[in-house]
Every structure is written in structure tokens, then in C-alpha cells.
C-alpha positions as CSV (number, residue, x, y, z in Angstrom):
1,X,-7.8,-14.3,-8.1
2,X,-6.5,-15.9,-5.0
3,X,-4.5,-19.1,-5.4
4,X,-5.7,-21.0,-2.3
5,X,-6.3,-24.7,-2.9
6,X,-10.1,-25.3,-2.9
7,X,-9.5,-28.3,-0.5
8,X,-10.7,-27.7,3.0
9,X,-8.9,-28.8,6.2
10,X,-9.7,-32.0,8.1
11,X,-10.8,-33.9,5.0
12,X,-9.8,-37.2,6.5
13,X,-12.1,-36.9,9.4
14,X,-15.1,-36.3,7.2
15,X,-14.7,-38.7,4.3
16,X,-16.2,-42.2,4.4
17,X,-14.0,-45.1,4.9
18,X,-12.6,-46.5,1.6
19,X,-14.2,-49.6,0.4
20,X,-12.2,-52.8,0.3
21,X,-10.9,-53.1,-3.3
22,X,-9.1,-55.7,-5.2
23,X,-6.6,-55.4,-8.1
24,X,-6.4,-52.4,-10.4
25,X,-8.3,-54.3,-13.1
26,X,-11.1,-55.3,-10.6
27,X,-11.4,-51.7,-9.5
28,X,-11.9,-50.4,-13.0
29,X,-14.3,-53.2,-13.8
30,X,-16.4,-52.4,-10.7
31,X,-16.3,-48.7,-11.8
32,X,-17.5,-49.6,-15.3
33,X,-20.3,-51.7,-13.9
34,X,-21.4,-49.0,-11.5
35,X,-21.4,-46.4,-14.3
36,X,-23.5,-48.7,-16.5
37,X,-26.0,-49.2,-13.8
38,X,-26.4,-45.5,-13.1
39,X,-26.5,-44.6,-16.8
40,X,-29.6,-46.7,-17.5
41,X,-31.5,-45.3,-14.6
42,X,-34.4,-42.8,-14.9
43,X,-34.2,-39.2,-14.0
44,X,-33.7,-39.6,-10.3
45,X,-31.3,-42.1,-8.5
46,X,-33.0,-44.4,-6.1
47,X,-31.8,-46.3,-3.0
48,X,-31.0,-49.4,-5.1
49,X,-28.1,-47.5,-6.7
50,X,-26.4,-46.5,-3.5
51,X,-23.9,-49.4,-3.7
52,X,-22.9,-48.1,-7.2
53,X,-22.4,-44.6,-5.8
54,X,-20.3,-46.1,-3.1
55,X,-18.1,-47.7,-5.8
56,X,-17.7,-44.3,-7.6
57,X,-16.8,-42.6,-4.3
58,X,-14.4,-45.3,-3.3
59,X,-12.6,-45.1,-6.6
60,X,-12.4,-41.3,-6.4
61,X,-11.1,-41.3,-2.8
62,X,-8.4,-43.8,-3.8
63,X,-7.4,-41.3,-6.4
64,X,-7.3,-43.9,-9.1
65,X,-5.8,-42.4,-12.3
66,X,-8.5,-41.4,-14.9
67,X,-11.4,-42.2,-12.6
68,X,-12.9,-38.7,-12.7
69,X,-12.5,-38.5,-16.5
70,X,-14.1,-41.9,-16.9
71,X,-17.1,-40.8,-14.8
72,X,-17.5,-37.5,-16.7
73,X,-17.2,-39.3,-20.1
74,X,-19.9,-41.9,-19.1
75,X,-22.7,-39.4,-19.6
76,X,-24.1,-39.7,-16.0
77,X,-23.5,-36.1,-15.0
78,X,-26.9,-34.9,-16.1
79,X,-28.4,-37.8,-14.0
80,X,-26.4,-36.7,-11.0
81,X,-27.6,-33.1,-11.6
82,X,-31.3,-34.2,-11.7
83,X,-30.8,-36.2,-8.5
84,X,-29.3,-33.1,-6.7
85,X,-32.1,-30.9,-8.0
86,X,-34.9,-33.1,-6.7
87,X,-33.3,-33.4,-3.3
88,X,-33.6,-37.2,-3.2
89,X,-32.5,-39.4,-0.3
90,X,-29.1,-39.8,-2.1
91,X,-28.5,-36.1,-2.6
92,X,-25.8,-35.8,0.0
93,X,-24.0,-38.8,-1.3
94,X,-24.3,-37.7,-4.9
95,X,-23.0,-34.2,-3.9
96,X,-20.0,-35.8,-2.2
97,X,-19.3,-37.8,-5.4
98,X,-19.4,-34.5,-7.4
99,X,-17.1,-32.8,-4.9
100,X,-14.5,-35.6,-5.1
101,X,-14.7,-35.8,-8.9
102,X,-14.2,-32.0,-9.1
103,X,-10.8,-32.3,-7.5
104,X,-9.7,-33.1,-11.0
105,X,-9.4,-29.8,-12.9
106,X,-9.9,-31.6,-16.2
107,X,-13.5,-32.5,-15.5
108,X,-14.7,-29.1,-14.2
109,X,-15.9,-27.9,-17.6
110,X,-18.0,-31.0,-18.0
111,X,-19.5,-30.4,-14.6
112,X,-20.4,-26.9,-15.6
113,X,-21.9,-28.1,-18.9
114,X,-24.0,-30.6,-17.1
115,X,-25.6,-27.8,-15.1
116,X,-24.3,-29.0,-11.7
117,X,-23.5,-25.5,-10.3
118,X,-27.0,-24.0,-10.4
119,X,-28.6,-27.2,-8.9
120,X,-26.0,-27.3,-6.1
121,X,-26.4,-23.6,-5.2
122,X,-29.8,-23.9,-3.5
123,X,-28.4,-26.5,-1.1
124,X,-26.3,-23.9,0.6
125,X,-29.6,-23.0,2.3
126,X,-29.8,-26.6,3.7
127,X,-30.0,-27.2,7.5
128,X,-28.0,-30.4,7.0
129,X,-24.4,-29.6,7.9
130,X,-23.0,-32.6,6.1
131,X,-24.9,-31.6,2.9
132,X,-23.7,-28.0,3.3
133,X,-20.1,-29.2,3.6
134,X,-20.3,-31.4,0.5
135,X,-22.1,-28.7,-1.5
136,X,-19.6,-26.0,-0.5
137,X,-16.7,-28.2,-1.5
138,X,-18.3,-29.2,-4.8
139,X,-19.1,-25.6,-5.8
140,X,-15.7,-24.4,-4.7
141,X,-13.8,-26.9,-6.7
142,X,-15.9,-26.6,-9.9
143,X,-15.7,-22.8,-9.9
144,X,-12.1,-22.6,-8.7
145,X,-10.2,-19.9,-10.8
146,X,-13.1,-19.6,-13.2
147,X,-14.0,-15.9,-13.3
148,X,-17.2,-16.4,-15.3
149,X,-18.6,-19.0,-12.9
150,X,-17.6,-16.9,-9.9
151,X,-19.5,-13.9,-11.4
152,X,-22.5,-16.2,-11.8
153,X,-22.2,-17.3,-8.2
154,X,-22.1,-13.8,-6.9
155,X,-25.1,-12.8,-9.0
156,X,-26.9,-15.9,-7.8
157,X,-26.6,-14.8,-4.2
158,X,-23.8,-17.0,-2.9
159,X,-22.3,-14.3,-0.7
160,X,-25.2,-14.0,1.8
161,X,-25.5,-17.8,1.9
162,X,-21.8,-18.2,2.8
163,X,-21.9,-15.6,5.5
164,X,-25.1,-17.0,6.9
165,X,-23.6,-20.5,7.2
166,X,-20.7,-19.1,9.3
167,X,-23.2,-17.2,11.5
168,X,-25.3,-20.3,12.1
169,X,-22.5,-22.8,12.4
170,X,-19.5,-20.9,13.8
171,X,-18.1,-23.9,15.6
172,X,-18.1,-26.2,12.6
173,X,-14.5,-25.8,11.6
174,X,-14.5,-27.8,8.3
175,X,-17.7,-26.0,7.2
176,X,-16.4,-22.5,8.2
177,X,-13.2,-23.3,6.4
178,X,-15.0,-24.1,3.1
179,X,-16.8,-20.7,3.4
180,X,-13.6,-18.8,4.1
181,X,-11.9,-20.4,1.1
182,X,-14.8,-19.4,-1.1
183,X,-14.7,-15.8,0.2
184,X,-11.0,-15.7,-0.3
185,X,-11.5,-16.6,-4.0
186,X,-14.3,-14.1,-4.5
187,X,-12.9,-11.2,-2.4
188,X,-11.2,-9.5,-5.3
189,X,-14.5,-9.0,-7.1
190,X,-16.2,-5.6,-6.8
191,X,-19.7,-7.2,-6.8
192,X,-18.7,-9.6,-4.1
193,X,-17.4,-6.7,-1.9
194,X,-20.6,-4.8,-2.4
195,X,-22.6,-7.9,-1.4
196,X,-20.4,-8.5,1.6
197,X,-20.8,-4.8,2.8
198,X,-24.6,-5.6,3.2
199,X,-24.4,-8.8,5.2
200,X,-22.3,-8.0,8.3
201,X,-19.3,-10.0,7.3
202,X,-17.0,-7.9,9.6
203,X,-18.6,-9.4,12.7
204,X,-18.4,-12.9,11.4
205,X,-14.7,-12.6,10.4
206,X,-13.9,-11.0,13.7
207,X,-15.6,-13.8,15.6
208,X,-13.7,-16.4,13.6
209,X,-10.4,-14.6,14.1
210,X,-10.9,-14.7,17.8
211,X,-11.4,-18.5,17.8
212,X,-9.0,-19.4,15.0
213,X,-7.6,-22.8,16.0
214,X,-4.3,-22.6,14.2
215,X,-2.0,-20.4,12.1
216,X,-3.4,-21.7,8.8
217,X,-6.9,-20.6,9.7
218,X,-5.6,-17.2,11.0
219,X,-3.8,-16.6,7.7
220,X,-6.9,-17.5,5.7
221,X,-9.0,-15.0,7.7
222,X,-6.3,-12.4,7.5
223,X,-6.1,-12.9,3.7
224,X,-9.9,-12.3,3.4
225,X,-9.8,-9.3,5.6
226,X,-6.8,-7.9,3.7
227,X,-8.5,-8.2,0.4
228,X,-11.9,-6.8,1.6
229,X,-10.1,-4.0,3.5
230,X,-9.3,-2.4,0.2
231,X,-12.9,-1.3,0.0
232,X,-13.6,2.0,1.7
233,X,-17.1,0.9,2.8
234,X,-15.8,-2.4,4.3
235,X,-12.8,-0.6,5.8
236,X,-15.1,1.5,7.9
237,X,-17.3,-1.5,8.8
238,X,-14.2,-3.4,9.9
239,X,-13.1,-0.6,12.2
240,X,-16.7,-0.3,13.7
241,X,-16.8,-4.0,14.2
242,X,-13.5,-3.9,16.2
243,X,-11.3,-5.7,13.7
244,X,-8.2,-3.5,14.4
245,X,-8.6,-4.2,18.2
246,X,-8.9,-7.9,17.6
247,X,-5.8,-7.8,15.3
248,X,-3.8,-5.8,17.8
249,X,-4.8,-8.2,20.6
250,X,-3.8,-11.1,18.4
251,X,-0.4,-9.5,17.7
252,X,0.1,-8.9,21.5
253,X,-0.5,-12.6,22.2
254,X,2.0,-13.7,19.5
255,X,4.8,-11.3,20.3
256,X,8.0,-12.6,21.8
257,X,7.9,-16.0,20.1
258,X,10.0,-17.3,17.2
259,X,7.6,-19.6,15.5
260,X,7.6,-18.7,11.7
261,X,3.9,-19.1,11.4
262,X,3.3,-16.7,14.3
263,X,5.7,-14.2,12.9
264,X,3.9,-14.4,9.6
265,X,0.6,-13.7,11.3
266,X,2.1,-10.7,13.1
267,X,3.3,-9.3,9.7
268,X,0.0,-9.8,7.9
269,X,-2.1,-8.4,10.9
270,X,0.1,-5.3,11.4
271,X,0.1,-4.5,7.7
272,X,-3.7,-4.9,7.7
273,X,-4.0,-2.4,10.5
274,X,-1.9,0.1,8.6
275,X,-4.1,-0.5,5.6
276,X,-7.3,0.1,7.5
277,X,-5.8,3.5,8.7
278,X,-5.7,4.7,5.1
279,X,-9.4,5.6,5.3
280,X,-9.9,9.0,6.9
281,X,-13.0,8.1,8.9
282,X,-11.7,4.7,10.0
283,X,-8.3,6.3,10.9
284,X,-10.0,8.8,13.2
285,X,-12.0,6.1,14.9
286,X,-8.9,4.2,15.7
287,X,-7.1,7.4,16.9
288,X,-9.8,8.4,19.3
289,X,-8.2,11.7,20.1
290,X,-5.0,9.9,21.2
291,X,-6.9,7.6,23.6
292,X,-7.8,4.8,21.2
293,X,-6.4,1.4,22.2
294,X,-5.2,0.8,18.6
295,X,-3.2,4.1,18.7
296,X,-1.7,3.1,22.1
297,X,-0.7,-0.3,20.8
298,X,0.8,1.2,17.7
299,X,2.9,3.5,19.9
300,X,4.2,0.4,21.7
301,X,5.3,-1.2,18.4
302,X,7.8,1.6,18.0
303,X,9.6,0.2,21.0
304,X,9.3,-3.4,20.0
305,X,12.3,-5.6,19.1
306,X,10.3,-6.9,16.2
307,X,11.4,-5.0,13.1
308,X,8.1,-5.7,11.3
309,X,6.2,-4.1,14.2
310,X,8.6,-1.2,14.2
311,X,7.9,-0.6,10.5
312,X,4.2,-1.0,10.9
313,X,4.2,1.3,13.9
314,X,6.0,4.1,12.0
315,X,3.7,3.7,9.0
316,X,0.7,3.8,11.2
317,X,1.9,7.0,12.9
318,X,2.4,8.5,9.5
319,X,-1.2,7.6,8.7
320,X,-2.5,9.0,11.9
321,X,-0.6,12.3,11.1
322,X,-2.7,13.0,8.1
323,X,-4.5,16.0,9.6
324,X,-3.2,18.9,11.7
325,X,-5.3,18.2,14.8
326,X,-4.0,14.7,15.1
327,X,-0.4,15.9,14.6
328,X,-0.7,18.5,17.4
329,X,-2.3,16.0,19.7
330,X,0.4,13.3,19.0
331,X,3.1,15.9,19.7
332,X,1.5,16.7,23.0
333,X,1.4,13.0,23.9
334,X,5.1,12.7,23.2
335,X,5.3,10.6,20.1
336,X,8.4,12.3,18.6
337,X,11.0,10.9,21.0
338,X,9.8,7.4,20.3
339,X,10.3,7.9,16.6
340,X,13.7,9.5,17.1
341,X,14.7,6.6,19.3
342,X,13.6,4.2,16.6
343,X,15.5,6.0,13.9
344,X,18.7,6.0,15.9
345,X,18.5,2.2,16.4
346,X,18.7,1.8,12.6
347,X,21.3,4.4,11.7
348,X,24.2,1.9,11.1
349,X,23.3,-1.2,9.1
350,X,19.6,-0.7,10.1
351,X,16.5,-1.5,8.2
352,X,15.9,1.0,5.3
353,X,12.2,0.6,5.4
354,X,12.0,1.4,9.1
355,X,14.1,4.6,8.6
356,X,12.0,5.6,5.6
357,X,8.7,5.1,7.5
358,X,10.0,6.9,10.6
359,X,11.1,9.9,8.6
360,X,7.7,9.9,6.8
361,X,6.0,10.1,10.2
362,X,8.3,12.9,11.3
363,X,7.7,14.8,8.1
364,X,3.9,14.5,8.4
365,X,4.1,15.6,12.1
366,X,6.1,18.7,11.1
367,X,3.5,20.1,8.7
368,X,1.5,22.2,11.2
369,X,3.4,25.4,12.0
370,X,2.9,25.1,15.7
371,X,4.5,21.6,15.6
372,X,7.6,22.9,13.8
373,X,8.4,25.2,16.8
374,X,7.8,22.4,19.3
375,X,9.8,19.9,17.4
376,X,12.8,22.3,17.1
377,X,12.6,22.9,20.8
378,X,12.7,19.1,21.3
379,X,16.0,18.9,19.3
380,X,14.6,17.0,16.3
381,X,16.9,18.6,13.7
382,X,20.0,17.8,15.8
383,X,19.0,14.2,16.4
384,X,17.9,13.3,12.9
385,X,21.2,14.6,11.5
386,X,22.7,11.3,12.7
387,X,21.1,9.8,9.7
388,X,23.3,11.9,7.4
389,X,25.7,8.8,7.5
390,X,23.1,6.7,5.6
391,X,24.2,5.5,2.2
392,X,20.6,4.4,1.3
393,X,19.0,6.6,-1.3
394,X,15.4,6.1,0.0
395,X,16.5,7.2,3.5
396,X,18.5,10.1,2.0
397,X,15.5,11.3,0.0
398,X,13.1,11.1,3.0
399,X,15.7,12.7,5.3
400,X,16.2,15.7,3.0
401,X,12.4,16.1,2.6
402,X,11.9,16.0,6.4
403,X,14.7,18.6,7.0
404,X,13.1,20.9,4.3
405,X,9.7,20.6,6.0
406,X,11.4,21.4,9.4
407,X,12.8,24.7,8.1
408,X,9.7,25.8,6.1
409,X,8.8,29.2,7.6
410,X,11.3,28.7,10.5
411,X,14.0,31.3,10.3
412,X,15.9,30.1,13.3
413,X,16.0,26.5,12.2
414,X,17.1,27.4,8.7
415,X,19.8,29.6,10.1
416,X,21.1,26.8,12.4
417,X,21.1,24.2,9.7
418,X,22.4,26.6,7.0
419,X,25.6,27.2,9.0
420,X,26.2,23.5,9.8
421,X,29.3,22.6,7.9
422,X,28.8,18.8,8.2
423,X,25.2,19.1,6.9
424,X,26.2,21.3,4.0
425,X,29.0,19.0,3.0
426,X,26.7,16.0,2.8
427,X,24.0,18.1,1.0
428,X,26.7,19.1,-1.6
429,X,27.4,15.4,-2.2
430,X,23.8,14.6,-2.6
431,X,23.4,17.5,-5.0
432,X,25.6,15.5,-7.3
433,X,23.9,12.2,-6.9
434,X,23.8,11.4,-10.6
435,X,22.2,8.0,-10.2
436,X,19.4,9.2,-7.9
437,X,17.4,12.1,-9.4
438,X,15.1,12.2,-6.4
439,X,17.9,12.6,-3.9
440,X,19.6,15.2,-6.1
441,X,16.3,17.2,-6.4
442,X,15.6,17.1,-2.7
443,X,19.2,18.1,-1.9
444,X,18.9,21.1,-4.1
445,X,15.5,22.1,-2.7
446,X,16.8,21.9,0.8
447,X,19.8,24.1,-0.1
448,X,17.4,26.7,-1.6
449,X,15.1,26.5,1.4
450,X,18.0,27.2,3.8
451,X,18.6,30.5,2.1
452,X,14.9,31.4,1.5
453,X,13.8,30.8,5.1
454,X,16.9,32.1,6.9
455,X,17.7,35.2,4.9
456,X,20.9,35.1,6.9
457,X,24.2,36.5,5.6
458,X,26.1,33.8,7.5
459,X,24.1,31.1,5.8
460,X,24.8,32.6,2.4
461,X,28.5,32.8,3.2
462,X,28.4,29.2,4.3
463,X,26.7,28.0,1.1
464,X,29.2,30.0,-1.0
465,X,32.1,28.5,1.0
466,X,30.6,25.0,0.4
467,X,30.4,25.8,-3.3
468,X,26.7,25.4,-3.3
469,X,25.7,28.3,-5.5
470,X,26.6,26.4,-8.6
471,X,24.0,23.7,-7.6
472,X,21.3,26.4,-7.2
473,X,22.2,27.7,-10.7
474,X,21.8,24.2,-12.1
475,X,18.6,23.8,-10.2
476,X,17.3,27.0,-11.9
477,X,17.3,25.1,-15.2
478,X,15.3,22.1,-13.9
479,X,12.4,20.7,-15.9
480,X,10.2,21.3,-12.9
481,X,8.9,24.9,-12.7
482,X,8.5,24.8,-8.9
483,X,12.2,23.9,-8.5
484,X,13.2,26.6,-11.0
485,X,11.4,29.2,-9.0
486,X,12.7,28.0,-5.6
487,X,16.2,28.3,-7.0
488,X,15.7,31.7,-8.5
489,X,14.1,33.1,-5.3
490,X,17.1,31.7,-3.3
491,X,19.6,33.3,-5.7
492,X,17.7,36.6,-5.6
493,X,17.7,36.7,-1.8
494,X,21.4,35.8,-1.7
495,X,22.3,38.6,-4.1
496,X,20.0,41.1,-2.4
497,X,21.5,40.4,1.0
498,X,25.2,40.1,0.2
499,X,26.1,40.6,-3.5
500,X,29.8,41.1,-2.7
501,X,30.0,37.5,-1.3
502,X,28.1,35.8,-4.1
503,X,29.2,37.7,-7.2
504,X,32.4,35.8,-7.9
505,X,30.7,32.4,-7.5
506,X,27.9,33.6,-9.8
507,X,30.4,34.7,-12.4
508,X,32.4,31.5,-12.3
509,X,29.3,29.4,-12.6
510,X,28.1,31.4,-15.6
511,X,24.8,32.4,-14.0
512,X,24.1,35.3,-16.4
513,X,24.5,33.2,-19.6
514,X,22.1,30.6,-18.0
515,X,19.6,33.4,-17.2
516,X,19.8,34.7,-20.8
517,X,19.0,31.3,-22.2
518,X,16.0,31.1,-19.9
519,X,14.7,34.5,-21.0
520,X,15.1,33.5,-24.7
521,X,13.6,30.1,-24.3
522,X,10.4,30.2,-26.5
523,X,8.7,27.5,-24.4
524,X,9.9,28.7,-21.0
525,X,7.2,29.3,-18.3
526,X,6.1,32.9,-17.9
527,X,6.5,32.7,-14.1
528,X,10.1,31.5,-14.5
529,X,10.9,34.4,-16.9
530,X,9.3,36.7,-14.4
531,X,11.5,35.4,-11.5
532,X,14.5,35.5,-13.8
533,X,14.1,39.2,-14.4
534,X,13.7,39.8,-10.7
535,X,17.1,38.1,-10.1
536,X,18.7,40.2,-12.8
537,X,17.6,43.4,-11.0
538,X,19.4,42.2,-7.9
539,X,22.5,41.3,-9.9
540,X,22.7,44.7,-11.5
541,X,24.1,46.2,-8.3
542,X,27.3,44.3,-8.9
543,X,29.8,46.1,-11.2
544,X,31.4,42.7,-12.1
545,X,28.1,41.1,-13.1
546,X,26.8,44.3,-14.9
547,X,29.9,44.2,-17.0
548,X,29.0,40.6,-18.0
549,X,25.5,41.7,-18.8
550,X,26.8,44.2,-21.3
551,X,29.1,41.7,-22.8
552,X,26.1,39.3,-23.3
553,X,24.0,42.1,-24.7
554,X,21.3,41.1,-22.2
555,X,19.3,44.3,-23.0
556,X,18.4,42.8,-26.4
557,X,16.9,39.7,-24.7
558,X,14.9,41.9,-22.4
559,X,13.8,44.2,-25.2
560,X,12.3,41.2,-27.0
561,X,10.3,40.4,-23.9
562,X,9.0,44.0,-23.6
563,X,6.7,43.2,-26.5
564,X,5.5,39.9,-25.0
565,X,1.7,39.1,-25.2
566,X,1.7,38.7,-21.4
567,X,1.3,42.3,-20.3
568,X,2.7,41.7,-16.8
569,X,5.8,40.0,-18.2
570,X,6.2,42.8,-20.7
571,X,6.0,45.4,-18.0
572,X,8.5,43.5,-15.9
573,X,10.9,43.6,-18.9
574,X,10.5,47.3,-19.2
575,X,11.2,47.7,-15.4
576,X,14.4,45.7,-15.6
577,X,15.6,47.7,-18.7
578,X,15.0,50.9,-16.7
579,X,17.0,49.5,-13.8
580,X,19.9,48.6,-16.1
581,X,19.8,52.0,-17.7
582,X,20.1,53.7,-14.3
583,X,23.0,51.5,-13.1
584,X,25.0,51.7,-16.4
């Protein structure tokens, strides 16, 4: 539940003037007399009791200690409920008394037990703005942070009534505020969101955001929008109603200032736009084939001096880049240089979140094969290497993943990066990042990818020189099958291309004993054993490694697999045994 206070703004301008009162004792005596008068009345309060209601109200507005409890304990709540139900001339005043009494959390259960909520609810259809205000405040306070009562309100149709009030009286700020507070407290409920999706709440909230008189109102509307925007149905409605455009326009008007409230509004609004882009359909509407005003505004955020907008801009670009056609279009429109400029601003002592988001955007943009070529031509791999200096694990992790995506299927890029001594040195350090398993894993995967995609003898020689083969051998024993296979394929390619260069490093790192354990592992994945045997075939061309195989009696391990229940694996074992027999 939201934790907004149920009190609306501008209370002072709407409450009646306090009655002149005497001493504390006189006040409580007057209150007791008023309660006695009301308690002996019949079912409905009449005009003669108005002065007594004034006394109750005056005492409550003065916030006299224990006044609300005294009223609740007097037994007059059912009488107040009857008066509200019958819509007497005193209904508005009685409702105001209930609203003021319900400020005190200790009497709210008594109000519920007296049946005040169901008799108040119909008055939300009233055409009397004052009665609507008192009713909204009374219901809001009684039901504040009470999940059961809020469920009942939604089931009782409170949602369309609240939205309708804002539609009919959009200029009545105190009344609108009461409705917004109510929506804020109900917005987390699935039933409330379903009801709101049917009553055009997007248009109402958009209109109110445009005319929000102050930061407090802005924040309240943004809070409601943010909560409701988690619903896919409402997300699309918000986009169709122009909510992102209004938010973006609001951000534009607040930029450049230093007021904390305005900066807070910018943060909430920009985060909300990013959230709305999580829906595929809503994201496409905002993108508009690269011509959408929201997309253009997001692009300008990348160049802003406001770090929050830079972050939101990068996250938004990453969201736009969730399908290939958008990625291709954005590259054509020149988005990449803006992202690279942003990343370079934050290399030294920059914002980690911005770097992470920027790299996420680049990684998504690099997924289509055609974009990889274009991004390489634009010098992306060279420019993002400046981030190698980063000591932040989240940035390191995302950088490694982005570089791996850049070389995927790109022989030239893999060859260039695979021979870069500075890059390899840093990757070796990250392969040993004991405190950061994610960084360590990505570093190993990039190392394997450089060999797999380049198939270049010079890259293999560079990796051997940087002492990287031992990391690939360790990677082959990973708990993740995909990483095991990537390592085994890279080792197989390296041995097939230049066994003379790699054999000594393989022997020193005890590759063959590692492979033997993998073959004999009773719970090892079949595909891993298959790849392992393929690597052994390549290693058999080395006299040094063949001698190690004989010393380990590797043929026995393979012979056991030749009887495996998996026929393909058994056949592979027989093939490897035949190869070893030929080379012995």
C-alpha cells in the first residue's frame, strides 16, 4: 500500500472557522452536553441539533486530545450513519464531522463497525462539491491502510466514481487532490487497475498533470501513473493517451533548474517513461520508426548535463533496441556516437549506472548481424576499450558482454581484439576476479569467443603469450554446460590450427587429466563428453600430448564410454579410440 497521508491539501481554506471556546474544562463540558443531546435524538438529526454538531466539529478542529475517542464511545455513530443515509439537511455537516473524527486512527474501526463507509459511498455521486469533498475525505481516512475495506470500496464501484469526479470538476483542486490520494492508495490492487482500465483514467491523469499547480501535485500524479503503469493494459492506454509526450514536455520545462522538487519530478517522470517502454506495443508507438517525439527527446537526454536524464536516456534506448528493425533504424539515425560520447564522459569517476545502461544499449544494438558490421566500421570496439580502466564490476561485466556480442560471427573484429595486448591483459585479470563470478565468467567467455570467431593463428599465439589457455581449461570445468562447450570448442580450434604453439601450455595446465575427469564424470552432460572427445582427437596430433594420454591410460576411459547407452556418444568414443590407435 502507498503511505501517503490521507489529508488533502488546502485544508485551511475549506474548514469552517473555529468556534470561540473557553477553558479546557468548558470545552469538554460543551462536548459532553452536545453528545448527550445527539444521543437521545431519533433516527435522523434535525436542524435543532446543528449547534451541537458545531460543537463536535469545533472540538475536533481544535484537535482536543481524546475528543474523537469520546465521540466514538458515546454511541452516536449509528445515528450519524442514519443521518448520512437519509440525506438530511445536515448530511454535509455530519459528513464533515465524520471526516474530522477519522483523522484519529484509533476510532476508524468504530466508524467501520457503525456502517459509515457504505452509507458514505453513494454520496460520491452527489452534485454538491462540498459534500463530495467531505465524503471523499471521510472515506479516505476511515479506509486508509485497511486492505479489507479498500477491497470493499473497489467492489462497491468507487473507482469509476473517483474518476468521474475528476472529469466533472477538473478545476476543483482540493476535490481532485482527494481523488488522487484515493487512487494512489488503491493503485496497487489488481481489481482497481482492471476497473481503471475501463474508465479512461489515462486522459484524466494526463489533463491533471498538464495543469498541476505545484511539485506536490505533480509527484502525486506521477506516483499514481507509476503504479498503474505496471499494468500492460494501462501501459498501452497511457501511451495512446499521450502520457509519455506530456511527461517529456514536463521534463523539458523543468530542465536547467536546481530546485530539488523539480529535479525529483524529472527523476520520477523519466523513470516512468522508461517503464512505459517495457511494453512491446507501447514501445513501438513511442518509437514511431524513429520519428516519434518521445524517441527524439530521449536521444537529447543522452547529451544532457543531468545524470538522471543521461541514465534514463540510455535505458530508454536499450528498451527501444528490443527488436532488430528498431536497432537497424537507430543505427541509420546515428544513435551510436551519442552513446559512445556519453560513455566516455563517465570513464573516470563517472556514474556506474550510466555506464552500465549505455553498454546495455550498445549490446542490444549489436545483436543484428548487419549492425555489427556497421558498428565496427564506426570504430565502436576501439572507443569502448577506454572503459577497460573501469574498476566497477557492473561496468566490467557489461563491457565484456558487449565486446563478446560485437565479435559474435565477426572474424575481423575477433582478430583485431584478439591481438590487442592491452585488452588481453585486462581480460586475464578479470578471468581471476574471485569476488565477482559474473565478471570472471564473462571474461572467460570473451576469451573463448576471440578464438572461436577469429580462427586466427596470431590470436591463438597472443592468448598463449598472455597465459590465457589455463583460463579456458578452467572454464571447461564450469558448472554451466554452455560455458563448458564454448571453452572446449575454443580449445579444439586452437589445437587444430596450431598444435605446436599450444601443446606446452596445455601440458603445463594439465588439460588431459582435466578432460579425463570430465569423461569419467557419471553425471556429466552428454554434449560435454562429446565435445571433450572431439578435443582429444585434435590433441592426438601432438606427440607430447599423446605421450600424456598413454600415461593416463586415457583409452580405458574411452573404452568405458564405447558401451554408453547414448549411441551417438558410444560411436564417438569408438571413433576417438580408432584415431588414437592410428597415431600411436
